[in-house]
N, C-alpha and C positions, 0 to 999 in steps of 0.2 A: 489957739491962732491961728494953724494953719487954714480951718474954714472959714473963719472969720477974713480973711484976706480975698474969698471968694465969694463972700456975701451969703453963705448958710450959717444957720442958727447952730449953738452950742449941738452936740449929742449925745446921747447918755448911752449907746450903742446897745441899746435891746430891742428886741421887736417891738413895733407896734402895733397896737390892735388890729389895724388896717393894712400890716404889711403880708407880702406875697409870700404865697404858702407854695410849697413844693410838689407837686405830682406825679406818679406815674403814667405809663401810656401802657395800656390808654388809661386817662385820668379816669378817676375815682373818689369821690369823696368818703373820708375828709383829707384833705390835704396835710402836709405836716410843716408847723410851727419852723422856722430856723431860727433858733435861741444863740447867744453869742457863742462862740468858739474860739479863743482866741489863738488857738492852735492852726486855725482856718480863718482866720481873718479876713484875707482876699477874697476870696469865692463867697464866704458866709454873710458878707458885706454888705447887704440887702439893707441899708439904713439911707441910702443916699438916693433921692428921685434920680433918674437918668439926667434930668436937667441940671439938678444941683452937681452930680457926678464929673460932665462935660465942664462946666464952669468951673470947677476944682482943675482939672487938666487943663484948661487953658490959662488959667491964673498961674499953674506949674512951671506952663511953657515958653507964658509972654509978658505975666503980669509984673513980677518980681519983686512981691511981696516977700512970694514964699524962698526963693531964689533968683539970680540973675539967669537970665533967658539962656547965654551964653550956654553958663552949668548944666543946667536942664538939656540942652541940647548932646552936653557932652554925656552925659548921665546915659540919655538915650541912645544915642549913637555906640556906647559901651555896651548896650544891652543892659544895665543892669537894675535885677528885677522885673525884668522883659522876657515874656517866650523868645524862645529863639528859634530861627534866622528870622531877621527883620522880611517883610514880604518885598521885594524890590520891584519899583515900576518905572517908567519912562519920568515920572513927576519928582522921584524922587522917595526913599524906603518909607514902610510904614509899620511904624512898632506897635506890636500888640501885646496885651495880657489877657489872658484868660483864667475861670476857675471854675470848680465844682464843686458842690456839695451832696453828698448820695445820705438819703434817711432812709435806710431800709431799700424798698422799692419806688422809693421815690429820688428825683433827683431836681439840682437847681444849676445851671450853666451860668456862665456871665462871661463878657468879656469888653474890654477896649482896646479901641486902634488910634494911633496917633500919627494923623496921615499927614504928606503935604500940605503945604499952603497952609496952614495952622487950622485944620479941621480936626475937629476930636468927635469920635464916634464911639457910644456905648449901649450895649445889648444885655438885656436879662431875660432868660429864659426859664419859668418854672415848672416845666417837665423836659422829659429827655425820652430817649429811644433806650437807653440802657441805664442801669444801675450799680458801675464800677466803675473806679476813678479812668478806668483804659477804653472803656465803652465808646462806641462813635457820639459824638453830639449832634443837635440841630443845628449848631452854630458851626461846623467845620465845611458848609461850603463857604462861607462869608470870603478870607481870604480870596478865595479865586474869583469870586464875585468884585469885590474891591479892586483884585489887578485886572481884574478884564475890563470893569468900567473905567480906569481909571487910561489904561492903556487906550483904551478905544476914545476916549473924548479928551484926548491931548491934542 
């Protein structure tokens, strides 16, 4: 029912044959296919496309079918389920949630950014420079890029 509100077809939540695979650095074949892992559903949930994910986030924030927009904003402002802290900008806070899956020497990173003016941004990277949960990610520069871009363009 949640996905239907964002015009996303039902999912079985298992990796499709064409699903992204995790690679190490430097990349070497074969990559690892991410199978379902209920304990890590967020970072391993590459079962939606980036477009589907951003539609879902937009419906959550503004659509009213999943929950009222004022309640969604309250959840965001309290950082429920999000990474702390929000990114402070002159345009308003940018909320984010990132995730990582480590498969041996291969990694997959993902992040969503809920930005001011009802802009949603999602990024998936199927390799990384480190293979532990605390190793750096190729996504680490993104918050600074968002902050600098928003500050510069206001």
